[in-house]
LUMVEXDREN-584705 format. One record per residue: residue number from 0; residue in three letters; z, x negated, y of N, C-alpha, C, O in turn. Coordinates in steps of 0.02 Angstrom, whole numbers. Example, Ala and Ser with C-alpha at 12.3 -4.5 7.8 and 13.67 -1.06 7.14 Angstrom:
{0 'ala' {390 -660 -284} {390 -615 -225} {390 -660 -165} {423 -712 -166}}
{1 'ser' {354 -642 -112} {357 -684 -53} {394 -645 2} {402 -670 57}}
END
This chain:
{0 'unk' {10334 -4437 12490} {10344 -4394 12548} {10416 -4403 12571} {10462 -4376 12539}}
{1 'unk' {10427 -4438 12626} {10494 -4445 12654} {10537 -4496 12618} {10567 -4539 12651}}
{2 'unk' {10540 -4493 12552} {10579 -4540 12512} {10550 -4541 12441} {10511 -4498 12423}}
{3 'unk' {10570 -4590 12402} {10546 -4595 12334} {10575 -4539 12290} {10630 -4514 12304}}
{4 'unk' {10538 -4521 12238} {10559 -4466 12195} {10627 -4479 12163} {10667 -4433 12155}}
{5 'unk' {10640 -4541 12145} {10703 -4557 12112} {10764 -4548 12158} {10820 -4542 12134}}
{6 'unk' {10752 -4547 12223} {10807 -4539 12271} {10816 -4467 12294} {10858 -4453 12336}}
{7 'unk' {10776 -4421 12268} {10780 -4351 12288} {10834 -4314 12248} {10843 -4326 12189}}
{8 'unk' {10869 -4269 12282} {10920 -4228 12251} {10892 -4158 12242} {10880 -4123 12291}}
{9 'unk' {10882 -4135 12180} {10853 -4068 12169} {10897 -4012 12196} {10873 -3956 12205}}
{10 'unk' {10961 -4026 12209} {11006 -3975 12234} {11013 -3977 12310} {11049 -3937 12339}}
{11 'unk' {10979 -4024 12342} {10982 -4031 12415} {10921 -3997 12446} {10864 -4020 12435}}
{12 'unk' {10930 -3944 12486} {10873 -3909 12516} {10831 -3955 12561} {10771 -3945 12569}}
{13 'unk' {10862 -4006 12590} {10826 -4052 12633} {10775 -4095 12595} {10730 -4125 12624}}
{14 'unk' {10783 -4097 12529} {10738 -4137 12487} {10682 -4095 12455} {10646 -4120 12411}}
{15 'unk' {10675 -4032 12476} {10626 -3988 12445} {10555 -4015 12451} {10514 -4007 12406}}
{16 'unk' {10539 -4047 12507} {10472 -4073 12518} {10474 -4149 12524} {10440 -4179 12566}}
{17 'unk' {10514 -4179 12481} {10517 -4252 12478} {10498 -4275 12408} {10496 -4236 12361}}
{18 'unk' {10483 -4339 12403} {10466 -4367 12337} {10392 -4367 12324} {10351 -4370 12370}}
{19 'unk' {10374 -4362 12260} {10304 -4367 12239} {10266 -4302 12253} {10290 -4247 12237}}
{20 'unk' {10208 -4309 12284} {10164 -4252 12296} {10092 -4271 12280} {10072 -4329 12286}}
{21 'unk' {10053 -4221 12259} {9984 -4232 12239} {9938 -4185 12278} {9961 -4137 12310}}
{22 'unk' {9874 -4200 12274} {9823 -4154 12299} {9789 -4122 12239} {9757 -4157 12199}}
{23 'unk' {9795 -4057 12231} {9754 -4021 12182} {9686 -4008 12215} {9683 -3975 12267}}
{24 'unk' {9633 -4034 12185} {9567 -4030 12217} {9516 -4003 12168} {9511 -4026 12111}}
{25 'unk' {9479 -3953 12190} {9420 -3929 12153} {9359 -3959 12187} {9349 -3951 12248}}
{26 'unk' {9318 -3994 12148} {9265 -4035 12177} {9198 -4021 12143} {9195 -4017 12081}}
{27 'unk' {9146 -4015 12183} {9078 -4005 12157} {9043 -4073 12158} {9023 -4096 12211}}
{28 'unk' {9035 -4105 12100} {9006 -4173 12100} {8933 -4175 12118} {8909 -4226 12142}}
{29 'unk' {8896 -4121 12107} {8825 -4121 12123} {8813 -4129 12198} {8769 -4166 12219}}
{30 'unk' {8853 -4093 12238} {8845 -4096 12310} {8899 -4136 12344} {8901 -4141 12406}}
{31 'unk' {8944 -4166 12304} {9001 -4205 12330} {9044 -4162 12378} {9068 -4186 12428}}
{32 'unk' {9051 -4099 12360} {9083 -4050 12404} {9154 -4034 12381} {9166 -4019 12322}}
{33 'unk' {9202 -4037 12427} {9270 -4016 12413} {9274 -3940 12419} {9267 -3913 12474}}
{34 'unk' {9284 -3906 12363} {9288 -3834 12364} {9357 -3810 12386} {9363 -3765 12428}}
{35 'unk' {9409 -3840 12357} {9477 -3819 12370} {9522 -3880 12368} {9513 -3925 12327}}
{36 'unk' {9571 -3882 12413} {9624 -3932 12409} {9691 -3897 12420} {9699 -3859 12467}}
{37 'unk' {9739 -3911 12376} {9806 -3883 12381} {9855 -3940 12375} {9870 -3962 12320}}
{38 'unk' {9882 -3965 12431} {9932 -4018 12427} {10000 -3990 12406} {10019 -3935 12427}}
{39 'unk' {10035 -4028 12365} {10101 -4005 12345} {10124 -4035 12280} {10096 -4084 12256}}
{40 'unk' {10176 -4006 12251} {10205 -4030 12189} {10157 -4018 12131} {10114 -3974 12134}}
{41 'unk' {10165 -4058 12079} {10122 -4051 12020} {10150 -3995 11976} {10183 -4007 11926}}
{42 'unk' {10135 -3933 11996} {10164 -3875 11964} {10110 -3826 11942} {10053 -3830 11965}}
{43 'unk' {10129 -3781 11898} {10081 -3731 11874} {10063 -3682 11930} {10008 -3655 11932}}
{44 'unk' {10110 -3672 11978} {10095 -3627 12034} {10039 -3654 12077} {9994 -3616 12096}}
{45 'unk' {10040 -3718 12092} {9987 -3748 12133} {9921 -3753 12094} {9867 -3747 12123}}
{46 'unk' {9925 -3764 12029} {9865 -3764 11988} {9833 -3694 11989} {9772 -3688 11991}}
{47 'unk' {9875 -3643 11986} {9850 -3575 11987} {9816 -3559 12053} {9763 -3527 12054}}
{48 'unk' {9845 -3580 12109} {9815 -3568 12175} {9747 -3603 12179} {9699 -3574 12205}}
{49 'unk' {9743 -3663 12153} {9681 -3702 12155} {9625 -3666 12118} {9570 -3659 12144}}
{50 'unk' {9639 -3644 12057} {9588 -3611 12016} {9569 -3543 12045} {9511 -3524 12044}}
{51 'unk' {9618 -3506 12069} {9603 -3440 12098} {9560 -3446 12160} {9514 -3407 12169}}
{52 'unk' {9575 -3495 12204} {9534 -3505 12264} {9464 -3529 12246} {9415 -3511 12278}}
{53 'unk' {9459 -3570 12194} {9394 -3592 12171} {9352 -3533 12148} {9293 -3528 12164}}
{54 'unk' {9382 -3489 12110} {9347 -3429 12086} {9322 -3387 12145} {9266 -3364 12145}}
{55 'unk' {9365 -3378 12195} {9346 -3338 12254} {9288 -3369 12291} {9243 -3334 12315}}
{56 'unk' {9287 -3435 12298} {9235 -3469 12336} {9170 -3475 12297} {9118 -3492 12326}}
{57 'unk' {9173 -3463 12232} {9112 -3463 12192} {9087 -3392 12179} {9043 -3381 12137}}
{58 'unk' {9115 -3344 12215} {9093 -3275 12205} {9116 -3246 12139} {9081 -3204 12111}}
{59 'unk' {9174 -3268 12115} {9203 -3245 12052} {9166 -3269 11990} {9184 -3251 11934}}
{60 'unk' {9115 -3310 11998} {9077 -3336 11941} {9107 -3402 11918} {9115 -3447 11959}}
{61 'unk' {9123 -3410 11854} {9152 -3473 11831} {9099 -3527 11828} {9041 -3513 11814}}
{62 'unk' {9118 -3590 11841} {9070 -3646 11833} {9050 -3653 11760} {9088 -3633 11715}}
{63 'unk' {8991 -3681 11748} {8969 -3690 11679} {9011 -3742 11644} {9019 -3740 11583}}
{64 'unk' {9038 -3790 11681} {9080 -3842 11651} {9135 -3861 11700} {9123 -3874 11759}}
{65 'unk' {9197 -3863 11674} {9255 -3886 11713} {9287 -3944 11677} {9295 -3942 11616}}
{66 'unk' {9305 -3996 11713} {9338 -4054 11684} {9399 -4071 11726} {9402 -4056 11785}}
{67 'unk' {9448 -4102 11694} {9509 -4121 11730} {9546 -4174 11689} {9523 -4194 11635}}
{68 'unk' {9604 -4195 11715} {9648 -4236 11676} {9685 -4192 11626} {9665 -4134 11616}}
{69 'unk' {9737 -4217 11594} {9769 -4180 11540} {9828 -4137 11561} {9870 -4119 11519}}
{70 'unk' {9833 -4120 11625} {9886 -4075 11646} {9880 -4008 11609} {9830 -3974 11616}}
{71 'unk' {9932 -3991 11571} {9928 -3932 11528} {9919 -3867 11567} {9893 -3818 11540}}
{72 'unk' {9942 -3866 11629} {9938 -3804 11669} {9867 -3781 11680} {9855 -3721 11686}}
{73 'unk' {9819 -3827 11682} {9750 -3808 11696} {9722 -3761 11644} {9691 -3711 11661}}
{74 'unk' {9733 -3776 11581} {9707 -3733 11527} {9734 -3662 11533} {9698 -3613 11523}}
{75 'unk' {9798 -3656 11550} {9829 -3591 11556} {9799 -3551 11613} {9781 -3493 11604}}
{76 'unk' {9793 -3582 11672} {9770 -3544 11730} {9694 -3532 11727} {9671 -3481 11753}}
{77 'unk' {9656 -3576 11696} {9584 -3563 11687} {9573 -3502 11644} {9531 -3460 11658}}
{78 'unk' {9613 -3496 11591} {9605 -3439 11545} {9626 -3374 11579} {9593 -3323 11570}}
{79 'unk' {9681 -3375 11616} {9705 -3314 11648} {9663 -3295 11709} {9656 -3236 11725}}
{80 'unk' {9634 -3344 11743} {9595 -3330 11804} {9524 -3308 11789} {9500 -3260 11818}}
{81 'unk' {9491 -3344 11743} {9421 -3328 11727} {9414 -3283 11666} {9359 -3259 11651}}
{82 'unk' {9468 -3271 11630} {9463 -3230 11570} {9450 -3157 11586} {9470 -3131 11638}}
{83 'unk' {9417 -3124 11540} {9404 -3051 11546} {9437 -3016 11488} {9443 -3046 11434}}
{84 'unk' {9458 -2954 11497} {9492 -2919 11442} {9447 -2911 11381} {9389 -2891 11387}}
{85 'unk' {9474 -2927 11324} {9437 -2919 11261} {9441 -2847 11238} {9490 -2812 11253}}
{86 'unk' {9391 -2823 11202} {9394 -2754 11176} {9455 -2746 11132} {9470 -2789 11091}}
{87 'unk' {9491 -2691 11139} {9551 -2681 11098} {9532 -2674 11024} {9480 -2645 11008}}
{88 'unk' {9573 -2701 10979} {9558 -2696 10907} {9564 -2624 10884} {9603 -2584 10911}}
{89 'unk' {9527 -2608 10833} {9529 -2540 10806} {9596 -2529 10772} {9618 -2569 10732}}
{90 'unk' {9627 -2474 10790} {9693 -2458 10761} {9686 -2436 10689} {9643 -2396 10671}}
{91 'unk' {9730 -2465 10648} {9726 -2449 10576} {9790 -2417 10550} {9797 -2407 10490}}
{92 'unk' {9835 -2402 10594} {9897 -2372 10571} {9939 -2349 10629} {9918 -2354 10687}}
{93 'unk' {9998 -2325 10615} {10042 -2300 10669} {10069 -2359 10710} {10065 -2417 10690}}
{94 'unk' {10097 -2342 10766} {10127 -2393 10810} {10097 -2390 10879} {10044 -2360 10891}}
{95 'unk' {10131 -2422 10925} {10107 -2422 10994} {10047 -2468 11002} {10045 -2522 10971}}
{96 'unk' {9999 -2449 11043} {9941 -2493 11056} {9962 -2552 11100} {10013 -2550 11134}}
{97 'unk' {9922 -2604 11098} {9936 -2663 11140} {9932 -2643 11214} {9882 -2616 11236}}
{98 'unk' {9985 -2659 11251} {9988 -2640 11322} {9948 -2690 11364} {9907 -2670 11406}}
{99 'unk' {9958 -2754 11353} {9924 -2806 11391} {9862 -2828 11351} {9870 -2855 11296}}
{100 'unk' {9802 -2818 11378} {9742 -2836 11339} {9735 -2912 11333} {9755 -2949 11379}}
{101 'unk' {9708 -2935 11278} {9696 -3006 11268} {9639 -3029 11313} {9589 -2994 11321}}
{102 'unk' {9647 -3088 11343} {9596 -3115 11387} {9553 -3165 11350} {9578 -3206 11311}}
{103 'unk' {9488 -3162 11363} {9441 -3210 11333} {9394 -3236 11388} {9374 -3198 11432}}
{104 'unk' {9378 -3299 11384} {9331 -3328 11431} {9260 -3304 11416} {9242 -3296 11357}}
{105 'unk' {9219 -3293 11467} {9149 -3273 11455} {9113 -3326 11415} {9130 -3385 11418}}
{106 'unk' {9062 -3305 11378} {9023 -3352 11338} {8988 -3403 11383} {8965 -3386 11438}}
{107 'unk' {8985 -3464 11359} {8952 -3517 11397} {8997 -3557 11443} {8975 -3607 11470}}
{108 'unk' {9060 -3535 11452} {9106 -3571 11495} {9140 -3627 11456} {9166 -3616 11401}}
{109 'unk' {9139 -3687 11484} {9168 -3745 11450} {9221 -3777 11494} {9216 -3779 11555}}
{110 'unk' {9272 -3802 11461} {9324 -3841 11495} {9342 -3899 11450} {9358 -3890 11391}}
{111 'unk' {9341 -3959 11478} {9356 -4020 11440} {9402 -4065 11481} {9399 -4065 11543}}
{112 'unk' {9443 -4103 11447} {9489 -4149 11480} {9471 -4221 11464} {9435 -4236 11417}}
{113 'unk' {9498 -4265 11505} {9486 -4337 11498} {9552 -4372 11487} {9600 -4362 11525}}
{114 'unk' {9555 -4413 11435} {9615 -4454 11422} {9595 -4527 11425} {9550 -4549 11390}}
{115 'unk' {9630 -4565 11467} {9614 -4636 11476} {9665 -4679 11439} {9725 -4671 11449}}
{116 'unk' {9639 -4723 11397} {9682 -4770 11362} {9686 -4835 11403} {9634 -4863 11422}}
{117 'unk' {9746 -4857 11417} {9756 -4915 11459} {9793 -4971 11422} {9836 -4958 11380}}
{118 'unk' {9774 -5032 11439} {9809 -5092 11414} {9818 -5139 11473} {9770 -5159 11505}}
{119 'unk' {9880 -5158 11485} {9896 -5203 11540} {9870 -5176 11607} {9846 -5213 11649}}
{120 'unk' {9876 -5110 11615} {9856 -5079 11677} {9782 -5067 11685} {9761 -5043 11738}}
{121 'unk' {9741 -5083 11636} {9668 -5073 11640} {9645 -5020 11589} {9672 -5015 11534}}
{122 'unk' {9596 -4982 11609} {9568 -4932 11565} {9522 -4966 11514} {9474 -5000 11532}}
{123 'unk' {9538 -4958 11450} {9499 -4990 11396} {9456 -4939 11358} {9409 -4958 11323}}
{124 'unk' {9473 -4875 11364} {9434 -4824 11329} {9448 -4756 11361} {9502 -4744 11388}}
{125 'unk' {9398 -4713 11358} {9404 -4646 11386} {9387 -4596 11331} {9333 -4599 11300}}
{126 'unk' {9433 -4550 11318} {9424 -4501 11265} {9418 -4431 11295} {9459 -4412 11337}}
{127 'unk' {9368 -4394 11274} {9360 -4326 11298} {9382 -4276 11245} {9375 -4288 11185}}
{128 'unk' {9410 -4220 11269} {9432 -4167 11224} {9408 -4101 11252} {9421 -4084 11309}}
{129 'unk' {9373 -4063 11210} {9349 -3998 11231} {9403 -3946 11217} {9427 -3939 11161}}
{130 'unk' {9422 -3909 11269} {9475 -3860 11264} {9446 -3789 11254} {9469 -3752 11210}}
{131 'unk' {9397 -3771 11295} {9366 -3705 11291} {9290 -3714 11283} {9262 -3763 11306}}
{132 'unk' {9259 -3665 11250} {9187 -3667 11241} {9168 -3699 11175} {9210 -3726 11139}}
{133 'unk' {9103 -3697 11160} {9077 -3726 11098} {9045 -3793 11113} {9030 -3809 11171}}
{134 'unk' {9034 -3833 11061} {9002 -3898 11070} {8931 -3889 11096} {8906 -3931 11134}}
{135 'unk' {8898 -3835 11076} {8830 -3821 11100} {8831 -3805 11175} {8787 -3828 11212}}
{136 'unk' {8881 -3767 11197} {8887 -3751 11268} {8899 -3815 11309} {8870 -3824 11363}}
{137 'unk' {8941 -3858 11282} {8956 -3921 11317} {8893 -3964 11322} {8879 -3994 11374}}
{138 'unk' {8857 -3968 11268} {8795 -4008 11267} {8744 -3980 11316} {8710 -4018 11351}}
{139 'unk' {8739 -3914 11320} {8692 -3883 11367} {8713 -3896 11440} {8671 -3910 11482}}
{140 'unk' {8778 -3891 11453} {8803 -3902 11522} {8791 -3974 11544} {8771 -3986 11601}}
{141 'unk' {8804 -4022 11500} {8793 -4092 11517} {8719 -4107 11523} {8699 -4147 11565}}
{142 'unk' {8678 -4074 11481} {8606 -4084 11486} {8577 -4057 11550} {8528 -4085 11576}}
{143 'unk' {8607 -4004 11577} {8582 -3974 11639} {8611 -4008 11701} {8586 -3997 11756}}
{144 'unk' {8661 -4051 11692} {8692 -4085 11749} {8644 -4135 11780} {8608 -4170 11744}}
{145 'unk' {8643 -4138 11846} {8601 -4186 11882} {8638 -4249 11901} {8610 -4294 11932}}
{146 'unk' {8703 -4253 11883} {8743 -4311 11905} {8772 -4352 11848} {8784 -4412 11857}}
{147 'unk' {8784 -4322 11789} {8815 -4360 11735} {8802 -4325 11668} {8800 -4264 11664}}
{148 'unk' {8794 -4365 11616} {8786 -4338 11549} {8848 -4344 11507} {8846 -4334 11447}}
{149 'unk' {8905 -4360 11539} {8968 -4368 11503} {9023 -4329 11539} {9019 -4317 11599}}
{150 'unk' {9074 -4310 11500} {9133 -4279 11529} {9174 -4333 11564} {9193 -4382 11532}}
{151 'unk' {9186 -4325 11628} {9225 -4375 11665} {9254 -4345 11728} {9237 -4289 11747}}
{152 'unk' {9298 -4383 11759} {9327 -4363 11824} {9312 -4417 11876} {9346 -4421 11927}}
{153 'unk' {9261 -4458 11864} {9247 -4515 11907} {9228 -4495 11978} {9247 -4528 12026}}
{154 'unk' {9190 -4440 11985} {9168 -4420 12052} {9227 -4400 12095} {9230 -4416 12155}}
{155 'unk' {9275 -4363 12066} {9334 -4343 12104} {9377 -4404 12121} {9404 -4408 12175}}
{156 'unk' {9383 -4450 12074} {9423 -4510 12088} {9391 -4551 12144} {9427 -4580 12185}}
{157 'unk' {9325 -4552 12147} {9292 -4587 12202} {9304 -4551 12268} {9312 -4583 12319}}
{158 'unk' {9306 -4485 12266} {9320 -4448 12327} {9392 -4461 12350} {9404 -4464 12411}}
{159 'unk' {9438 -4468 12303} {9507 -4484 12322} {9510 -4551 12360} {9547 -4558 12408}}
{160 'unk' {9470 -4599 12337} {9468 -4664 12371} {9442 -4656 12442} {9467 -4688 12489}}
{161 'unk' {9390 -4615 12451} {9364 -4602 12517} {9417 -4569 12562} {9424 -4587 12620}}
{162 'unk' {9453 -4522 12534} {9504 -4487 12573} {9562 -4533 12592} {9590 -4526 12646}}
{163 'unk' {9580 -4579 12548} {9632 -4627 12565} {9611 -4671 12624} {9652 -4691 12665}}
{164 'unk' {9546 -4686 12628} {9521 -4724 12684} {9520 -4684 12749} {9527 -4712 12803}}
{165 'unk' {9512 -4618 12743} {9509 -4574 12802} {9579 -4551 12823} {9589 -4534 12882}}
{166 'unk' {9626 -4551 12777} {9693 -4526 12791} {9743 -4581 12776} {9760 -4594 12718}}
{167 'unk' {9766 -4615 12828} {9811 -4672 12819} {9876 -4654 12785} {9909 -4697 12756}}
{168 'unk' {9895 -4590 12787} {9957 -4568 12755} {9955 -4575 12679} {10007 -4576 12647}}
{169 'unk' {9895 -4580 12651} {9888 -4584 12579} {9873 -4655 12555} {9863 -4666 12495}}
{170 'unk' {9873 -4703 12600} {9863 -4773 12580} {9922 -4795 12537} {9979 -4776 12550}}
{171 'unk' {9907 -4833 12486} {9959 -4853 12438} {9997 -4914 12462} {9968 -4960 12492}}
{172 'unk' {10062 -4915 12447} {10106 -4972 12460} {10104 -4993 12533} {10095 -5052 12549}}
{173 'unk' {10113 -4944 12578} {10117 -4959 12649} {10176 -4920 12679} {10206 -4879 12645}}
{174 'unk' {10190 -4933 12742} {10243 -4897 12777} {10215 -4835 12813} {10250 -4803 12853}}
{175 'unk' {10152 -4819 12799} {10121 -4763 12835} {10127 -4697 12798} {10092 -4649 12815}}
{176 'unk' {10170 -4694 12747} {10177 -4632 12709} {10206 -4577 12754} {10238 -4591 12804}}
{177 'unk' {10193 -4514 12735} {10214 -4457 12775} {10290 -4447 12771} {10320 -4454 12718}}
{178 'unk' {10319 -4431 12828} {10390 -4414 12830} {10401 -4339 12842} {10456 -4314 12832}}
{179 'unk' {10350 -4305 12865} {10355 -4234 12881} {10304 -4194 12840} {10244 -4209 12842}}
{180 'unk' {10328 -4145 12801} {10284 -4109 12756} {10231 -4069 12792} {10173 -4071 12772}}
{181 'unk' {10248 -4034 12846} {10199 -3992 12880} {10143 -4034 12911} {10085 -4014 12909}}
{182 'unk' {10160 -4092 12939} {10109 -4135 12967} {10065 -4163 12911} {10004 -4167 12918}}
{183 'unk' {10096 -4183 12855} {10058 -4209 12798} {10008 -4157 12773} {9950 -4172 12760}}
{184 'unk' {10031 -4095 12766} {9988 -4041 12742} {9930 -4030 12790} {9873 -4022 12768}}
{185 'unk' {9944 -4029 12855} {9892 -4017 12905} {9840 -4072 12905} {9780 -4058 12909}}
{186 'unk' {9863 -4135 12902} {9815 -4191 12903} {9774 -4192 12839} {9715 -4210 12840}}
{187 'unk' {9804 -4171 12783} {9766 -4167 12720} {9708 -4118 12726} {9652 -4133 12707}}
{188 'unk' {9722 -4058 12753} {9670 -4009 12763} {9617 -4035 12811} {9557 -4024 12801}}
{189 'unk' {9639 -4069 12864} {9592 -4095 12915} {9543 -4145 12884} {9483 -4138 12893}}
{190 'unk' {9569 -4194 12848} {9525 -4246 12821} {9482 -4221 12763} {9424 -4240 12757}}
{191 'unk' {9511 -4178 12721} {9474 -4154 12663} {9417 -4107 12682} {9361 -4115 12658}}
{192 'unk' {9430 -4058 12724} {9379 -4008 12739} {9330 -4032 12792} {9272 -4012 12791}}
{193 'unk' {9352 -4074 12839} {9303 -4102 12887} {9256 -4150 12852} {9199 -4160 12874}}
{194 'unk' {9278 -4180 12797} {9235 -4223 12757} {9171 -4186 12736} {9117 -4215 12735}}
{195 'unk' {9178 -4123 12718} {9120 -4084 12695} {9064 -4080 12747} {9005 -4082 12730}}
{196 'unk' {9083 -4074 12811} {9034 -4062 12863} {9020 -4122 12908} {8967 -4126 12938}}
{197 'unk' {9067 -4169 12911} {9061 -4224 12960} {9050 -4293 12929} {9037 -4340 12966}}
{198 'unk' {9055 -4299 12864} {9052 -4364 12831} {8988 -4370 12791} {8976 -4332 12744}}
{199 'unk' {8945 -4418 12810} {8882 -4429 12774} {8896 -4470 12712} {8927 -4523 12715}}
{200 'unk' {8872 -4446 12655} {8881 -4480 12591} {8816 -4517 12574} {8762 -4488 12573}}
{201 'unk' {8823 -4582 12560} {8763 -4623 12550} {8719 -4597 12494} {8658 -4597 12500}}
{202 'unk' {8750 -4576 12439} {8711 -4554 12381} {8677 -4487 12391} {8639 -4465 12348}}
{203 'unk' {8690 -4453 12447} {8659 -4388 12460} {8598 -4394 12506} {8565 -4344 12519}}
{204 'unk' {8585 -4453 12532} {8529 -4460 12579} {8462 -4447 12544} {8455 -4460 12484}}
{205 'unk' {8414 -4422 12582} {8348 -4407 12556} {8296 -4434 12605} {8310 -4445 12664}}
{206 'unk' {8235 -4444 12580} {8181 -4467 12622} {8145 -4407 12653} {8132 -4357 12620}}
{207 'unk' {8129 -4413 12719} {8092 -4360 12752} {8017 -4371 12744} {7996 -4415 12707}}
{208 'unk' {7978 -4331 12778} {7905 -4335 12770} {7877 -4401 12795} {7824 -4422 12772}}
{209 'unk' {7912 -4434 12840} {7889 -4498 12867} {7913 -4557 12825} {7900 -4615 12841}}
{210 'unk' {7948 -4542 12770} {7972 -4595 12727} {8036 -4628 12750} {8056 -4679 12723}}
{211 'unk' {8069 -4599 12800} {8132 -4626 12825} {8191 -4590 12792} {8187 -4530 12777}}
{212 'unk' {8244 -4627 12781} {8303 -4598 12750} {8338 -4551 12799} {8348 -4569 12857}}
{213 'unk' {8356 -4493 12776} {8394 -4446 12816} {8464 -4437 12786} {8470 -4416 12728}}
{214 'unk' {8515 -4452 12825} {8583 -4447 12801} {8603 -4373 12794} {8582 -4330 12833}}
{215 'unk' {8644 -4359 12744} {8667 -4291 12732} {8741 -4289 12717} {8769 -4335 12687}}
{216 'unk' {8774 -4236 12738} {8843 -4223 12720} {8844 -4179 12658} {8793 -4150 12640}}
{217 'unk' {8901 -4172 12624} {8905 -4126 12567} {8886 -4055 12585} {8853 -4020 12545}}
{218 'unk' {8905 -4032 12644} {8887 -3964 12664} {8812 -3956 12673} {8785 -3903 12657}}
{219 'unk' {8777 -4008 12696} {8705 -4006 12702} {8673 -4004 12633} {8626 -3966 12622}}
{220 'unk' {8698 -4044 12587} {8671 -4045 12519} {8680 -3978 12484} {8639 -3958 12444}}
{221 'unk' {8735 -3944 12499} {8749 -3879 12468} {8715 -3822 12504} {8722 -3764 12483}}
{222 'unk' {8679 -3836 12558} {8644 -3783 12595} {8688 -3742 12641} {8669 -3687 12659}}
{223 'unk' {8747 -3769 12660} {8792 -3732 12703} {8777 -3744 12777} {8799 -3705 12819}}
{224 'unk' {8741 -3797 12793} {8723 -3812 12862} {8660 -3855 12861} {8639 -3880 12809}}
{225 'unk' {8630 -3864 12920} {8568 -3903 12923} {8576 -3968 12964} {8526 -4001 12978}}
{226 'unk' {8638 -3985 12983} {8647 -4046 13024} {8717 -4073 13012} {8761 -4040 12985}}
{227 'unk' {8726 -4136 13034} {8792 -4168 13030} {8835 -4143 13088} {8815 -4148 13146}}
{228 'unk' {8892 -4116 13073} {8937 -4090 13125} {8978 -4146 13155} {8996 -4194 13121}}
{229 'unk' {8994 -4140 13219} {9044 -4184 13251} {9113 -4154 13237} {9119 -4095 13221}}
{230 'unk' {9164 -4195 13244} {9232 -4169 13234} {9248 -4115 13285} {9284 -4067 13270}}
{231 'unk' {9222 -4123 13344} {9234 -4071 13396} {9202 -4005 13374} {9234 -3953 13379}}
{232 'unk' {9141 -4008 13350} {9107 -3947 13328} {9145 -3915 13271} {9153 -3854 13268}}
{233 'unk' {9168 -3956 13224} {9204 -3929 13165} {9271 -3899 13186} {9288 -3844 13162}}
{234 'unk' {9308 -3933 13229} {9374 -3909 13248} {9371 -3848 13294} {9419 -3809 13296}}
{235 'unk' {9315 -3839 13330} {9309 -3782 13375} {9279 -3721 13340} {9276 -3666 13370}}
{236 'unk' {9257 -3729 13279} {9227 -3674 13242} {9280 -3622 13226} {9332 -3640 13199}}
{237 'unk' {9269 -3557 13241} {9319 -3507 13225} {9333 -3505 13149} {9286 -3508 13109}}
{238 'unk' {9396 -3500 13131} {9414 -3498 13060} {9393 -3434 13028} {9377 -3432 12969}}
{239 'unk' {9391 -3379 13067} {9371 -3314 13041} {9309 -3292 13080} {9310 -3286 13141}}
{240 'unk' {9255 -3280 13044} {9193 -3260 13075} {9189 -3183 13076} {9204 -3150 13026}}
{241 'unk' {9168 -3156 13133} {9159 -3083 13139} {9085 -3067 13134} {9043 -3103 13161}}
{242 'unk' {9069 -3013 13101} {8999 -2994 13091} {8975 -2950 13148} {8917 -2928 13148}}
END
């Protein structure tokens, strides 16, 4: 963003939105749906925003299985966001009771990470690590999945490739990188969220009664709409709906 990370001065206010930036993305692989995107620094604050917005858009219900890379912030914010207060322990002596209740994840919730082993720039092995939940819960979640029987981040990585093709600012090793943070943020939201309603995904197509393939967007697959939206229709849609 603007300049390379190594050339940024942490004490210079003009460099606040320069250097390396990432997209924190919550993704539904079954419907190929982008639930949340938060562009910004790779920080615990942005990880927290991502998980909290995901919870809100799922009606406060945690997913049966969450996977990610090994960023340590995810485990912390998943536990604090989806955790529920545990029953206080029975007091056995004098002293002040615990003020802040201990948080525990609901039963059946799983979180696992993916670690990729590389040699000469190529992935030679993928190792999964279960962070939350039991092995039985993980096995049940993978068994119920309609898209994969393994812990992975492949679907999100494929979506990143699609977004790089739709957003020239994210193309690698080009002169088209973003120089202005606000414009970069706006274009990120534009390409990511319009993808849900306006971009037909080949693997989501289904056959109709006449045996012809019908193209579908992620929003159609998730039951959020019944047709492919044009960019004009999507951009003219009111952001806040009144009842």
